[in-house]
KOLLOMAR-731798 format. One line per field, with one value per residue (C-alpha): residue number from 1; x, y, z. Coordinates in steps of 0.02 Angstrom, whole numbers, plus 32768, in hexadecimal, padded with zeros to 4 digits. Layout:
BEGIN
i: (NUM:...)
east: (X:...)
north: (Y:...)
up: (Z:...)
***
This chain:
BEGIN
i: (1:2:3:4:5:6:7:8:9:10:11:12:13:14:15:16:17:18:19:20:21:22:23:24:25:26:27:28:29:30:31:32:33:34:35:36:37:38:39:40:41:42:43:44:45:46:47:48:49:50:51:52:53:54:55:56:57:58:59:60:61:62:63:64:65:66:67:68:69:70:71:72:73:74:75:76:77:78:79:80:81:82:83:84:85:86:87:88:89:90:91:92:93:94:95:96:97:98:99:100:101:102:103:104:105:106:107:108:109:110:111:112:113:114:115:116:117:118:119:120:121:122:123:124:125:126:127:128:129:130:131:132:133:134:135:136:137:138:139:140:141)
east: (ADBB:AD19:ACAE:AD24:AD0E:AC50:AC4F:ACB4:AC41:ABA6:ABF1:AC1D:AB6D:AB20:AB8D:AB5F:AAA5:AAB2:AB0A:AA79:A9E9:A993:A9AC:A914:A91A:A904:A86E:A816:A762:A72E:A71C:A679:A5F4:A572:A5C5:A5B3:A4FC:A453:A42E:A465:A4F7:A491:A3DE:A383:A32B:A27E:A2A3:A2E0:A242:A1DA:A248:A277:A21D:A270:A327:A3AD:A3DE:A491:A4CD:A58C:A59B:A5EF:A584:A57F:A53A:A4B4:A47E:A463:A3FE:A3BD:A344:A2E4:A30A:A3BA:A448:A4D1:A581:A60C:A66C:A70C:A6AC:A657:A6D8:A6C6:A607:A5D5:A57C:A4F9:A4CA:A46A:A4C4:A426:A3B9:A3BE:A42C:A436:A4CD:A4C7:A531:A525:A538:A556:A614:A642:A5AC:A5DC:A688:A636:A5B7:A641:A6A2:A608:A5E5:A696:A67F:A5DF:A556:A523:A47D:A4CE:A4A1:A4D7:A457:A477:A494:A48F:A424:A437:A3D3:A35B:A337:A31C:A2B0:A25B:A257:A276:A25F:A30B:A391:A415:A4C9)
north: (50A7:50B4:50CF:5158:51B3:51A4:51ED:5284:52A1:529A:5315:538F:5385:53A8:5441:5480:546A:54C0:5552:5573:5560:5607:564D:5684:5729:570D:5784:5740:570A:5657:562C:55CF:5652:55E1:5601:56BC:56C5:5672:5694:5612:564D:563C:565A:560E:567E:563F:5667:5714:5736:5716:578C:580F:589F:5879:5872:58E6:58A1:58CF:58B6:58AC:58A2:5926:59B6:5970:58CC:5926:5983:58D9:5888:58CF:58A4:5943:5988:5940:59A6:59A6:59A5:5956:58D1:5937:59C9:5966:598E:5A49:5A41:59ED:5A8C:5A67:59C3:599F:5917:58F7:58C9:582A:5842:57DB:57EE:57BF:57C0:5769:56B2:56BD:56B0:5765:577F:56E8:5736:57DC:5786:572F:57D2:5830:57AC:57B9:5875:587D:585C:57B8:57AC:57B5:5729:56FB:56E4:5636:563E:56FC:5762:56DF:565D:56E6:5711:5659:5628:56C5:5752:5724:57DA:5800:57FB:5773:5781)
up: (0652:05EE:068A:06C4:061E:0628:06D6:069D:0606:0672:06ED:0662:061B:06C4:06D6:062A:064B:06F3:06A0:0628:06A3:06C4:0771:07D3:082E:08EA:08F3:0858:0870:084F:0796:07B2:078F:07DD:0886:0870:083F:0855:079D:071C:06B2:0611:05DA:0546:04C7:04FC:05B2:0583:051E:05BA:0623:059F:05F5:069C:0666:0625:057B:054E:049B:0495:03D7:036B:0328:0276:02BB:031F:0280:022C:02B8:035B:03E7:0411:04BD:04C9:0510:048B:04D3:046B:04CB:04D9:0526:05B1:063A:061A:060D:06B0:06E6:065F:06B5:0756:07BA:081F:078A:0722:068A:05EB:057A:04C2:0426:037D:03B3:046F:047C:049C:050C:0576:0597:05C3:0634:0694:06A3:06DF:0763:07A3:07AE:0813:0793:07E3:0785:06D8:065F:05AF:0523:04DE:0422:041D:03A8:0321:0382:03BD:0306:02DB:036F:03B1:0331:0279:0247:028E:0207:020A:01D4)
***
């Protein structure tokens, strides 16, 4: 009798887990960004410094954050405005996305890659690590 009860419990748990798994849309692109692009998903601050003149640098932080700390020459587009601002970006050029610590920019980078910007990369550690390792004159918050 005990083994019969265990079997029923396991079955119920499987059903519950299956019910909460996200469903993938049949036309969705692969989640592995490495399959979509020859560029690594992320770039280190030192690597970006060497390529800064050759890339589009997109800052996805809010305006008050950009006022506190900014890398000159960046294109400032708050994260929520990225989908409506794609016309400001060149899909054929390398693009580096940054935020404060790299979390928001990683999400934007993945979204951009899934929407045709295959050379988009995330700045590891965001502007905070950039200010620590590359340019200490940039304010930190």
